[in-house]
CHARMM internal coordinates of N, CA and C (Angstrom, degrees):
IC EDIT
DIST 1 N 1 CA 1.4471
DIST 1 CA 1 C 1.5273
ANGL 1 N 1 CA 1 C 110.08
DIST 1 C 2 N 1.3207
ANGL 1 CA 1 C 2 N 115.22
DIHE 1 N 1 CA 1 C 2 N -40.90
DIST 2 N 2 CA 1.4549
ANGL 1 C 2 N 2 CA 120.05
DIHE 1 CA 1 C 2 N 2 CA -179.89
DIST 2 CA 2 C 1.5350
ANGL 2 N 2 CA 2 C 110.25
DIHE 1 C 2 N 2 CA 2 C -65.42
DIST 2 C 3 N 1.3146
ANGL 2 CA 2 C 3 N 117.20
DIHE 2 N 2 CA 2 C 3 N -37.03
DIST 3 N 3 CA 1.4651
ANGL 2 C 3 N 3 CA 121.54
DIHE 2 CA 2 C 3 N 3 CA 179.80
DIST 3 CA 3 C 1.5218
ANGL 3 N 3 CA 3 C 111.05
DIHE 2 C 3 N 3 CA 3 C -65.42
DIST 3 C 4 N 1.3117
ANGL 3 CA 3 C 4 N 116.97
DIHE 3 N 3 CA 3 C 4 N -41.45
DIST 4 N 4 CA 1.4670
ANGL 3 C 4 N 4 CA 120.97
DIHE 3 CA 3 C 4 N 4 CA 178.93
DIST 4 CA 4 C 1.5213
ANGL 4 N 4 CA 4 C 110.09
DIHE 3 C 4 N 4 CA 4 C -64.90
DIST 4 C 5 N 1.3124
ANGL 4 CA 4 C 5 N 116.70
DIHE 4 N 4 CA 4 C 5 N -42.94
DIST 5 N 5 CA 1.4635
ANGL 4 C 5 N 5 CA 120.91
DIHE 4 CA 4 C 5 N 5 CA 178.96
DIST 5 CA 5 C 1.5292
ANGL 5 N 5 CA 5 C 111.05
DIHE 4 C 5 N 5 CA 5 C -60.65
DIST 5 C 6 N 1.3133
ANGL 5 CA 5 C 6 N 117.22
DIHE 5 N 5 CA 5 C 6 N -44.44
DIST 6 N 6 CA 1.4671
ANGL 5 C 6 N 6 CA 121.41
DIHE 5 CA 5 C 6 N 6 CA 179.85
DIST 6 CA 6 C 1.5242
ANGL 6 N 6 CA 6 C 110.41
DIHE 5 C 6 N 6 CA 6 C -65.52
DIST 6 C 7 N 1.3253
ANGL 6 CA 6 C 7 N 118.01
DIHE 6 N 6 CA 6 C 7 N -40.22
DIST 7 N 7 CA 1.4622
ANGL 6 C 7 N 7 CA 121.29
DIHE 6 CA 6 C 7 N 7 CA 179.35
DIST 7 CA 7 C 1.5249
ANGL 7 N 7 CA 7 C 111.23
DIHE 6 C 7 N 7 CA 7 C -63.84
DIST 7 C 8 N 1.3226
ANGL 7 CA 7 C 8 N 116.94
DIHE 7 N 7 CA 7 C 8 N -43.90
DIST 8 N 8 CA 1.4688
ANGL 7 C 8 N 8 CA 120.90
DIHE 7 CA 7 C 8 N 8 CA 178.43
DIST 8 CA 8 C 1.5218
ANGL 8 N 8 CA 8 C 110.28
DIHE 7 C 8 N 8 CA 8 C -65.39
DIST 8 C 9 N 1.3031
ANGL 8 CA 8 C 9 N 117.07
DIHE 8 N 8 CA 8 C 9 N -41.65
DIST 9 N 9 CA 1.4598
ANGL 8 C 9 N 9 CA 121.25
DIHE 8 CA 8 C 9 N 9 CA 178.96
DIST 9 CA 9 C 1.5270
ANGL 9 N 9 CA 9 C 111.15
DIHE 8 C 9 N 9 CA 9 C -61.82
DIST 9 C 10 N 1.3122
ANGL 9 CA 9 C 10 N 117.82
DIHE 9 N 9 CA 9 C 10 N -43.18
DIST 10 N 10 CA 1.4631
ANGL 9 C 10 N 10 CA 121.04
DIHE 9 CA 9 C 10 N 10 CA 178.13
DIST 10 CA 10 C 1.5228
ANGL 10 N 10 CA 10 C 111.69
DIHE 9 C 10 N 10 CA 10 C -64.36
DIST 10 C 11 N 1.3165
ANGL 10 CA 10 C 11 N 116.96
DIHE 10 N 10 CA 10 C 11 N -38.25
DIST 11 N 11 CA 1.4705
ANGL 10 C 11 N 11 CA 120.35
DIHE 10 CA 10 C 11 N 11 CA 177.48
DIST 11 CA 11 C 1.5209
ANGL 11 N 11 CA 11 C 110.92
DIHE 10 C 11 N 11 CA 11 C -64.10
DIST 11 C 12 N 1.3170
ANGL 11 CA 11 C 12 N 116.91
DIHE 11 N 11 CA 11 C 12 N -42.71
DIST 12 N 12 CA 1.4638
ANGL 11 C 12 N 12 CA 120.59
DIHE 11 CA 11 C 12 N 12 CA -179.81
DIST 12 CA 12 C 1.5236
ANGL 12 N 12 CA 12 C 112.03
DIHE 11 C 12 N 12 CA 12 C -67.71
DIST 12 C 13 N 1.3096
ANGL 12 CA 12 C 13 N 116.74
DIHE 12 N 12 CA 12 C 13 N -35.30
DIST 13 N 13 CA 1.4612
ANGL 12 C 13 N 13 CA 120.32
DIHE 12 CA 12 C 13 N 13 CA 179.18
DIST 13 CA 13 C 1.5246
ANGL 13 N 13 CA 13 C 110.75
DIHE 12 C 13 N 13 CA 13 C -69.76
DIST 13 C 14 N 1.3228
ANGL 13 CA 13 C 14 N 117.68
DIHE 13 N 13 CA 13 C 14 N -34.84
DIST 14 N 14 CA 1.4654
ANGL 13 C 14 N 14 CA 120.66
DIHE 13 CA 13 C 14 N 14 CA -176.16
DIST 14 CA 14 C 1.5241
ANGL 14 N 14 CA 14 C 113.34
DIHE 13 C 14 N 14 CA 14 C -83.26
DIST 14 C 15 N 1.3209
ANGL 14 CA 14 C 15 N 119.42
DIHE 14 N 14 CA 14 C 15 N -11.29
DIST 15 N 15 CA 1.4656
ANGL 14 C 15 N 15 CA 121.21
DIHE 14 CA 14 C 15 N 15 CA -178.23
DIST 15 CA 15 C 1.5234
ANGL 15 N 15 CA 15 C 113.92
DIHE 14 C 15 N 15 CA 15 C -58.81
DIST 15 C 16 N 1.3204
ANGL 15 CA 15 C 16 N 120.65
DIHE 15 N 15 CA 15 C 16 N -43.87
DIST 16 N 16 CA 1.4691
ANGL 15 C 16 N 16 CA 118.83
DIHE 15 CA 15 C 16 N 16 CA -179.86
DIST 16 CA 16 C 1.5222
ANGL 16 N 16 CA 16 C 113.54
DIHE 15 C 16 N 16 CA 16 C -60.81
DIST 16 C 17 N 1.3203
ANGL 16 CA 16 C 17 N 118.65
DIHE 16 N 16 CA 16 C 17 N -23.83
DIST 17 N 17 CA 1.4605
ANGL 16 C 17 N 17 CA 120.05
DIHE 16 CA 16 C 17 N 17 CA -179.91
DIST 17 CA 17 C 1.5233
ANGL 17 N 17 CA 17 C 111.92
DIHE 16 C 17 N 17 CA 17 C -70.12
DIST 17 C 18 N 1.3217
ANGL 17 CA 17 C 18 N 118.21
DIHE 17 N 17 CA 17 C 18 N -19.71
DIST 18 N 18 CA 1.4587
ANGL 17 C 18 N 18 CA 121.48
DIHE 17 CA 17 C 18 N 18 CA 178.79
DIST 18 CA 18 C 1.5263
ANGL 18 N 18 CA 18 C 112.37
DIHE 17 C 18 N 18 CA 18 C -90.33
DIST 18 C 19 N 1.3122
ANGL 18 CA 18 C 19 N 118.04
DIHE 18 N 18 CA 18 C 19 N -6.37
DIST 19 N 19 CA 1.4621
ANGL 18 C 19 N 19 CA 121.17
DIHE 18 CA 18 C 19 N 19 CA -179.64
DIST 19 CA 19 C 1.5235
ANGL 19 N 19 CA 19 C 109.31
DIHE 18 C 19 N 19 CA 19 C -69.37
DIST 19 C 20 N 1.3223
ANGL 19 CA 19 C 20 N 115.81
DIHE 19 N 19 CA 19 C 20 N 142.81
DIST 20 N 20 CA 1.4587
ANGL 19 C 20 N 20 CA 121.24
DIHE 19 CA 19 C 20 N 20 CA -177.26
DIST 20 CA 20 C 1.5257
ANGL 20 N 20 CA 20 C 109.72
DIHE 19 C 20 N 20 CA 20 C -97.49
DIST 20 C 21 N 1.2970
ANGL 20 CA 20 C 21 N 116.69
DIHE 20 N 20 CA 20 C 21 N 91.28
DIST 21 N 21 CA 1.4603
ANGL 20 C 21 N 21 CA 120.75
DIHE 20 CA 20 C 21 N 21 CA 177.91
DIST 21 CA 21 C 1.5259
ANGL 21 N 21 CA 21 C 109.55
DIHE 20 C 21 N 21 CA 21 C -82.46
DIST 21 C 22 N 1.3168
ANGL 21 CA 21 C 22 N 116.04
DIHE 21 N 21 CA 21 C 22 N 131.82
DIST 22 N 22 CA 1.4479
ANGL 21 C 22 N 22 CA 120.07
DIHE 21 CA 21 C 22 N 22 CA 176.19
DIST 22 CA 22 C 1.5111
ANGL 22 N 22 CA 22 C 114.97
DIHE 21 C 22 N 22 CA 22 C 81.57
DIST 22 C 23 N 1.2950
ANGL 22 CA 22 C 23 N 118.68
DIHE 22 N 22 CA 22 C 23 N -5.67
DIST 23 N 23 CA 1.4646
ANGL 22 C 23 N 23 CA 120.84
DIHE 22 CA 22 C 23 N 23 CA 178.70
DIST 23 CA 23 C 1.5178
ANGL 23 N 23 CA 23 C 109.46
DIHE 22 C 23 N 23 CA 23 C -90.80
DIST 23 C 24 N 1.3240
ANGL 23 CA 23 C 24 N 114.83
DIHE 23 N 23 CA 23 C 24 N 152.99
DIST 24 N 24 CA 1.4567
ANGL 23 C 24 N 24 CA 118.63
DIHE 23 CA 23 C 24 N 24 CA 177.29
DIST 24 CA 24 C 1.5252
ANGL 24 N 24 CA 24 C 109.69
DIHE 23 C 24 N 24 CA 24 C -73.41
DIST 24 C 25 N 1.3075
ANGL 24 CA 24 C 25 N 116.68
DIHE 24 N 24 CA 24 C 25 N 154.41
DIST 25 N 25 CA 1.4542
ANGL 24 C 25 N 25 CA 120.60
DIHE 24 CA 24 C 25 N 25 CA -179.92
DIST 25 CA 25 C 1.5265
ANGL 25 N 25 CA 25 C 109.71
DIHE 24 C 25 N 25 CA 25 C -78.44
DIST 25 C 26 N 1.3080
ANGL 25 CA 25 C 26 N 115.73
DIHE 25 N 25 CA 25 C 26 N 166.08
DIST 26 N 26 CA 1.4597
ANGL 25 C 26 N 26 CA 120.36
DIHE 25 CA 25 C 26 N 26 CA 178.11
DIST 26 CA 26 C 1.5230
ANGL 26 N 26 CA 26 C 110.38
DIHE 25 C 26 N 26 CA 26 C -62.79
DIST 26 C 27 N 1.3169
ANGL 26 CA 26 C 27 N 116.81
DIHE 26 N 26 CA 26 C 27 N -38.09
DIST 27 N 27 CA 1.4687
ANGL 26 C 27 N 27 CA 120.65
DIHE 26 CA 26 C 27 N 27 CA 178.53
DIST 27 CA 27 C 1.5282
ANGL 27 N 27 CA 27 C 110.77
DIHE 26 C 27 N 27 CA 27 C -61.75
DIST 27 C 28 N 1.3318
ANGL 27 CA 27 C 28 N 116.79
DIHE 27 N 27 CA 27 C 28 N -45.46
DIST 28 N 28 CA 1.4638
ANGL 27 C 28 N 28 CA 120.32
DIHE 27 CA 27 C 28 N 28 CA 178.83
DIST 28 CA 28 C 1.5263
ANGL 28 N 28 CA 28 C 111.51
DIHE 27 C 28 N 28 CA 28 C -61.24
DIST 28 C 29 N 1.3249
ANGL 28 CA 28 C 29 N 116.92
DIHE 28 N 28 CA 28 C 29 N -39.85
DIST 29 N 29 CA 1.4654
ANGL 28 C 29 N 29 CA 121.16
DIHE 28 CA 28 C 29 N 29 CA 179.45
DIST 29 CA 29 C 1.5244
ANGL 29 N 29 CA 29 C 110.98
DIHE 28 C 29 N 29 CA 29 C -64.64
DIST 29 C 30 N 1.3324
ANGL 29 CA 29 C 30 N 117.38
DIHE 29 N 29 CA 29 C 30 N -40.97
DIST 30 N 30 CA 1.4674
ANGL 29 C 30 N 30 CA 121.09
DIHE 29 CA 29 C 30 N 30 CA 179.23
DIST 30 CA 30 C 1.5225
ANGL 30 N 30 CA 30 C 110.37
DIHE 29 C 30 N 30 CA 30 C -65.95
DIST 30 C 31 N 1.3101
ANGL 30 CA 30 C 31 N 117.52
DIHE 30 N 30 CA 30 C 31 N -43.41
DIST 31 N 31 CA 1.4613
ANGL 30 C 31 N 31 CA 121.04
DIHE 30 CA 30 C 31 N 31 CA 179.79
DIST 31 CA 31 C 1.5275
ANGL 31 N 31 CA 31 C 110.41
DIHE 30 C 31 N 31 CA 31 C -64.59
DIST 31 C 32 N 1.3271
ANGL 31 CA 31 C 32 N 117.30
DIHE 31 N 31 CA 31 C 32 N -40.97
DIST 32 N 32 CA 1.4601
ANGL 31 C 32 N 32 CA 121.48
DIHE 31 CA 31 C 32 N 32 CA -178.09
DIST 32 CA 32 C 1.5273
ANGL 32 N 32 CA 32 C 112.16
DIHE 31 C 32 N 32 CA 32 C -68.50
DIST 32 C 33 N 1.3344
ANGL 32 CA 32 C 33 N 117.40
DIHE 32 N 32 CA 32 C 33 N -44.65
DIST 33 N 33 CA 1.4642
ANGL 32 C 33 N 33 CA 120.56
DIHE 32 CA 32 C 33 N 33 CA -175.49
DIST 33 CA 33 C 1.5184
ANGL 33 N 33 CA 33 C 113.19
DIHE 32 C 33 N 33 CA 33 C -90.15
DIST 33 C 34 N 1.3225
ANGL 33 CA 33 C 34 N 117.59
DIHE 33 N 33 CA 33 C 34 N -24.16
DIST 34 N 34 CA 1.4586
ANGL 33 C 34 N 34 CA 120.51
DIHE 33 CA 33 C 34 N 34 CA -176.73
DIST 34 CA 34 C 1.5179
ANGL 34 N 34 CA 34 C 113.05
DIHE 33 C 34 N 34 CA 34 C 75.75
DIST 34 C 35 N 1.3411
ANGL 34 CA 34 C 35 N 116.62
DIHE 34 N 34 CA 34 C 35 N 15.64
DIST 35 N 35 CA 1.4649
ANGL 34 C 35 N 35 CA 121.77
DIHE 34 CA 34 C 35 N 35 CA -178.26
DIST 35 CA 35 C 1.5240
ANGL 35 N 35 CA 35 C 108.92
DIHE 34 C 35 N 35 CA 35 C -120.73
DIST 35 C 36 N 1.3247
ANGL 35 CA 35 C 36 N 115.71
DIHE 35 N 35 CA 35 C 36 N 126.90
DIST 36 N 36 CA 1.4548
ANGL 35 C 36 N 36 CA 121.57
DIHE 35 CA 35 C 36 N 36 CA 176.40
DIST 36 CA 36 C 1.5208
ANGL 36 N 36 CA 36 C 107.74
DIHE 35 C 36 N 36 CA 36 C -112.99
DIST 36 C 37 N 1.3165
ANGL 36 CA 36 C 37 N 116.69
DIHE 36 N 36 CA 36 C 37 N 114.81
DIST 37 N 37 CA 1.4616
ANGL 36 C 37 N 37 CA 121.68
DIHE 36 CA 36 C 37 N 37 CA 179.84
DIST 37 CA 37 C 1.5212
ANGL 37 N 37 CA 37 C 108.42
DIHE 36 C 37 N 37 CA 37 C -100.83
DIST 37 C 38 N 1.3101
ANGL 37 CA 37 C 38 N 116.13
DIHE 37 N 37 CA 37 C 38 N 133.09
DIST 38 N 38 CA 1.4579
ANGL 37 C 38 N 38 CA 119.61
DIHE 37 CA 37 C 38 N 38 CA 177.08
DIST 38 CA 38 C 1.5149
ANGL 38 N 38 CA 38 C 109.08
DIHE 37 C 38 N 38 CA 38 C -143.73
DIST 38 C 39 N 1.2906
ANGL 38 CA 38 C 39 N 115.43
DIHE 38 N 38 CA 38 C 39 N 155.94
DIST 39 N 39 CA 1.4529
ANGL 38 C 39 N 39 CA 121.22
DIHE 38 CA 38 C 39 N 39 CA 179.68
DIST 39 CA 39 C 1.5127
ANGL 39 N 39 CA 39 C 110.42
DIHE 38 C 39 N 39 CA 39 C -129.58
DIST 39 C 40 N 1.3144
ANGL 39 CA 39 C 40 N 115.13
DIHE 39 N 39 CA 39 C 40 N 155.58
DIST 40 N 40 CA 1.4591
ANGL 39 C 40 N 40 CA 121.19
DIHE 39 CA 39 C 40 N 40 CA 180.00
DIST 40 CA 40 C 1.5162
ANGL 40 N 40 CA 40 C 107.76
DIHE 39 C 40 N 40 CA 40 C -128.45
DIST 40 C 41 N 1.3048
ANGL 40 CA 40 C 41 N 115.85
DIHE 40 N 40 CA 40 C 41 N 133.90
DIST 41 N 41 CA 1.4546
ANGL 40 C 41 N 41 CA 120.30
DIHE 40 CA 40 C 41 N 41 CA 176.63
DIST 41 CA 41 C 1.5225
ANGL 41 N 41 CA 41 C 107.93
DIHE 40 C 41 N 41 CA 41 C -118.29
DIST 41 C 42 N 1.2864
ANGL 41 CA 41 C 42 N 116.46
DIHE 41 N 41 CA 41 C 42 N 117.41
DIST 42 N 42 CA 1.4632
ANGL 41 C 42 N 42 CA 121.72
DIHE 41 CA 41 C 42 N 42 CA 179.09
DIST 42 CA 42 C 1.5222
ANGL 42 N 42 CA 42 C 108.52
DIHE 41 C 42 N 42 CA 42 C -104.69
DIST 42 C 43 N 1.3089
ANGL 42 CA 42 C 43 N 116.77
DIHE 42 N 42 CA 42 C 43 N 137.81
DIST 43 N 43 CA 1.4503
ANGL 42 C 43 N 43 CA 120.05
DIHE 42 CA 42 C 43 N 43 CA 177.09
DIST 43 CA 43 C 1.5193
ANGL 43 N 43 CA 43 C 109.42
DIHE 42 C 43 N 43 CA 43 C -141.35
DIST 43 C 44 N 1.3238
ANGL 43 CA 43 C 44 N 116.02
DIHE 43 N 43 CA 43 C 44 N 144.86
DIST 44 N 44 CA 1.4521
ANGL 43 C 44 N 44 CA 120.00
DIHE 43 CA 43 C 44 N 44 CA -178.79
DIST 44 CA 44 C 1.5233
ANGL 44 N 44 CA 44 C 110.47
DIHE 43 C 44 N 44 CA 44 C -72.03
DIST 44 C 45 N 1.2574
ANGL 44 CA 44 C 45 N 119.66
DIHE 44 N 44 CA 44 C 45 N 152.79
DIST 45 N 45 CA 1.4604
ANGL 44 C 45 N 45 CA 129.89
DIHE 44 CA 44 C 45 N 45 CA -0.13
DIST 45 CA 45 C 1.5178
ANGL 45 N 45 CA 45 C 112.99
DIHE 44 C 45 N 45 CA 45 C -93.99
DIST 45 C 46 N 1.3166
ANGL 45 CA 45 C 46 N 118.76
DIHE 45 N 45 CA 45 C 46 N 7.36
DIST 46 N 46 CA 1.4596
ANGL 45 C 46 N 46 CA 121.05
DIHE 45 CA 45 C 46 N 46 CA -170.40
DIST 46 CA 46 C 1.5216
ANGL 46 N 46 CA 46 C 113.84
DIHE 45 C 46 N 46 CA 46 C -74.87
DIST 46 C 47 N 1.3114
ANGL 46 CA 46 C 47 N 118.18
DIHE 46 N 46 CA 46 C 47 N -55.39
DIST 47 N 47 CA 1.4556
ANGL 46 C 47 N 47 CA 120.95
DIHE 46 CA 46 C 47 N 47 CA -174.07
DIST 47 CA 47 C 1.5195
ANGL 47 N 47 CA 47 C 110.93
DIHE 46 C 47 N 47 CA 47 C -129.33
DIST 47 C 48 N 1.2781
ANGL 47 CA 47 C 48 N 118.23
DIHE 47 N 47 CA 47 C 48 N 46.72
DIST 48 N 48 CA 1.4506
ANGL 47 C 48 N 48 CA 120.77
DIHE 47 CA 47 C 48 N 48 CA -176.27
DIST 48 CA 48 C 1.5251
ANGL 48 N 48 CA 48 C 109.46
DIHE 47 C 48 N 48 CA 48 C -79.68
DIST 48 C 49 N 1.3390
ANGL 48 CA 48 C 49 N 116.18
DIHE 48 N 48 CA 48 C 49 N 113.26
DIST 49 N 49 CA 1.4539
ANGL 48 C 49 N 49 CA 120.64
DIHE 48 CA 48 C 49 N 49 CA 176.99
DIST 49 CA 49 C 1.5163
ANGL 49 N 49 CA 49 C 109.49
DIHE 48 C 49 N 49 CA 49 C -153.62
DIST 49 C 50 N 1.3272
ANGL 49 CA 49 C 50 N 115.62
DIHE 49 N 49 CA 49 C 50 N 159.53
DIST 50 N 50 CA 1.4544
ANGL 49 C 50 N 50 CA 122.25
DIHE 49 CA 49 C 50 N 50 CA 179.07
DIST 50 CA 50 C 1.5260
ANGL 50 N 50 CA 50 C 108.56
DIHE 49 C 50 N 50 CA 50 C -72.80
DIST 50 C 51 N 1.3268
ANGL 50 CA 50 C 51 N 117.24
DIHE 50 N 50 CA 50 C 51 N 124.86
DIST 51 N 51 CA 1.4632
ANGL 50 C 51 N 51 CA 121.14
DIHE 50 CA 50 C 51 N 51 CA -176.93
DIST 51 CA 51 C 1.5257
ANGL 51 N 51 CA 51 C 112.08
DIHE 50 C 51 N 51 CA 51 C -69.18
DIST 51 C 52 N 1.3221
ANGL 51 CA 51 C 52 N 118.43
DIHE 51 N 51 CA 51 C 52 N -26.83
DIST 52 N 52 CA 1.4635
ANGL 51 C 52 N 52 CA 121.28
DIHE 51 CA 51 C 52 N 52 CA -177.74
DIST 52 CA 52 C 1.5249
ANGL 52 N 52 CA 52 C 111.13
DIHE 51 C 52 N 52 CA 52 C -81.36
DIST 52 C 53 N 1.3247
ANGL 52 CA 52 C 53 N 116.96
DIHE 52 N 52 CA 52 C 53 N -51.81
DIST 53 N 53 CA 1.4657
ANGL 52 C 53 N 53 CA 119.90
DIHE 52 CA 52 C 53 N 53 CA -175.99
DIST 53 CA 53 C 1.5304
ANGL 53 N 53 CA 53 C 112.67
DIHE 52 C 53 N 53 CA 53 C -89.26
DIST 53 C 54 N 1.3263
ANGL 53 CA 53 C 54 N 117.66
DIHE 53 N 53 CA 53 C 54 N -21.56
DIST 54 N 54 CA 1.4538
ANGL 53 C 54 N 54 CA 120.64
DIHE 53 CA 53 C 54 N 54 CA -177.64
DIST 54 CA 54 C 1.5192
ANGL 54 N 54 CA 54 C 113.29
DIHE 53 C 54 N 54 CA 54 C 80.23
DIST 54 C 55 N 1.3251
ANGL 54 CA 54 C 55 N 117.44
DIHE 54 N 54 CA 54 C 55 N 2.70
DIST 55 N 55 CA 1.4688
ANGL 54 C 55 N 55 CA 121.03
DIHE 54 CA 54 C 55 N 55 CA -179.92
DIST 55 CA 55 C 1.5235
ANGL 55 N 55 CA 55 C 110.46
DIHE 54 C 55 N 55 CA 55 C -81.90
DIST 55 C 56 N 1.3080
ANGL 55 CA 55 C 56 N 114.88
DIHE 55 N 55 CA 55 C 56 N 149.94
DIST 56 N 56 CA 1.4525
ANGL 55 C 56 N 56 CA 120.60
DIHE 55 CA 55 C 56 N 56 CA 178.61
DIST 56 CA 56 C 1.5241
ANGL 56 N 56 CA 56 C 109.44
DIHE 55 C 56 N 56 CA 56 C -68.35
DIST 56 C 57 N 1.3377
ANGL 56 CA 56 C 57 N 116.14
DIHE 56 N 56 CA 56 C 57 N 130.21
DIST 57 N 57 CA 1.4602
ANGL 56 C 57 N 57 CA 120.80
DIHE 56 CA 56 C 57 N 57 CA 179.54
DIST 57 CA 57 C 1.5203
ANGL 57 N 57 CA 57 C 109.81
DIHE 56 C 57 N 57 CA 57 C -79.06
DIST 57 C 58 N 1.2937
ANGL 57 CA 57 C 58 N 115.45
DIHE 57 N 57 CA 57 C 58 N 153.21
DIST 58 N 58 CA 1.4705
ANGL 57 C 58 N 58 CA 120.55
DIHE 57 CA 57 C 58 N 58 CA -179.66
DIST 58 CA 58 C 1.5038
ANGL 58 N 58 CA 58 C 109.90
DIHE 57 C 58 N 58 CA 58 C -94.02
END
COOR INIT
IC SEED 1 N 1 CA 1 C
IC BUILD
């Protein structure tokens, strides 16, 4: 129990270090460049299909 508490505490303490201070937001970057990049991850059995043909894989 003590180990879990320490692990959660360390995660919470380190979160501010990942914050992007002074950087533009993703929305600002999309508006400025006019390019929206997105990715899709398909995994079985939920959305298994051929990415080229769009047909459902067997």
